[in-house]
C-alpha positions, -999 to 999 in steps of 0.1 A, spaced: 0 0 0 12 35 -9 21 59 19 4 94 18 38 108 26 51 97 -7 26 121 -25 45 152 -16 64 154 -49 41 132 -69 15 142 -95 -21 130 -99 -21 94 -110 -49 100 -135 -42 133 -152 -4 133 -145 -5 172 -143 -17 184 -109 -5 178 -74 -26 152 -57 -50 163 -30 -65 130 -19 -55 94 -15 -82 69 -24 -77 38 -3 -99 16 -25 -82 25 -57 -48 29 -40 -43 61 -60 -33 97 -54 -58 121 -72 -62 158 -77 -96 173 -68 -107 174 -104 -99 138 -111 -114 127 -77 -147 144 -86 -146 128 -121 -139 93 -108 -159 93 -77 -192 107 -91 -194 79 -117 -218 57 -96 -230 50 -61 -203 24 -54 -173 45 -62 -189 75 -43 -185 54 -12 -147 50 -15 -129 64 15 -105 92 5 -79 107 27 -70 144 22 -33 150 17 -18 180 34 -3 204 9 25 224 23 15 258 9 -19 256 25 -29 256 62 -24 220 73 -47 220 103 -80 232 90 -102 239 61 -98 276 53 -118 301 35 -93 328 42 -66 337 17 -33 320 21 -5 333 -1 -29 351 -24 -50 321 -32 -78 303 -15 -76 265 -10 -88 244 -39 -110 225 -14 -128 258 -6 -135 265 -43 -145 229 -50 -169 231 -20 -185 263 -31 -189 251 -67 -203 218 -57 -228 234 -32 -239 259 -59 -243 231 -84 -263 209 -60 -285 238 -50 -292 245 -86 -301 209 -93 -323 207 -62 -341 238 -73 -334 256 -40 -320 291 -35 -282 295 -34 -287 315 -2 -282 283 18 -247 279 4 -231 302 30 -247 284 59 -237 250 43 -201 262 38 -199 273 74 -212 239 86 -188 221 62 -158 241 77 -167 228 111 -171 193 97 -138 196 79 -119 205 111 -136 177 130 -139 152 101 -145 116 108 -139 86 86 -166 97 62 -155 109 28 -156 146 17 -188 141 -3 -207 128 27 -196 158 48 -206 181 20 -241 165 15 -247 166 53 -237 202 55 -261 211 27 -288 190 43 -283 208 76 -287 242 59 -318 230 41 -334 217 73 -332 251 88 -354 266 60 -389 263 74 -405 271 41 -393 237 27 -408 216 55 -435 200 32 -410 188 6 -381 177 29 -385 140 20 -384 148 -17 -354 171 -12 -335 144 7 -342 118 -20 -330 143 -47 -299 151 -27 -292 114 -24 -294 111 -62 -274 142 -69 -246 136 -44 -243 98 -47 -245 96 -9 -271 74 7 -299 94 25 -292 75 58 -255 85 57 -265 121 50 -289 122 80 -265 104 104 -236 127 95 -259 158 97 -269 148 132 -232 145 141 -226 179 125 -253 195 147 -234 182 177 -201 196 164 -217 230 158 -232 230 192 -198 222 208 -181 250 187 -207 275 199 -201 265 235 -163 268 231 -168 303 216 -191 313 244 -166 301 270 -138 320 252 -159 352 251 -168 350 288 -131 345 297 -122 375 276 -146 396 296 -128 389 328 
């Protein structure tokens, strides 16, 4: 099995042009974000492959970042925004939920579990959609459509969304503690 450390100077094993961003354990391949999207959206089975993000030295290694780092934003951030916009368009919902979904995804990214990127992204969007009370009557249909669009099973979306709610709650509690300590 290949070591993720070996990817530092490697190129994507599919396009042979870009620096790899992910390691697919099932395929035993280092892939850039574009090739990962191309390969792992082909069908439901490959969408379930576990992929490990590879730390890229010119980006912040510890967290997902939407802030500028050396005059560029992380490619993960652009991919996230683009996918969320695409999914919202295909779901027929307003792109206003994208900002809330991105925030939720940032929290998921920092606390990510063994779930793949796509599951965290679908759960983040689902969390944002569940907060929109005007959509209550069509939630089941939206979840089914999100499952089709993302290639992530509805049960996995809901399970990860519930975990994400807990992560966001803990983050708010930490921020509240820090603010109360700052007042002292």
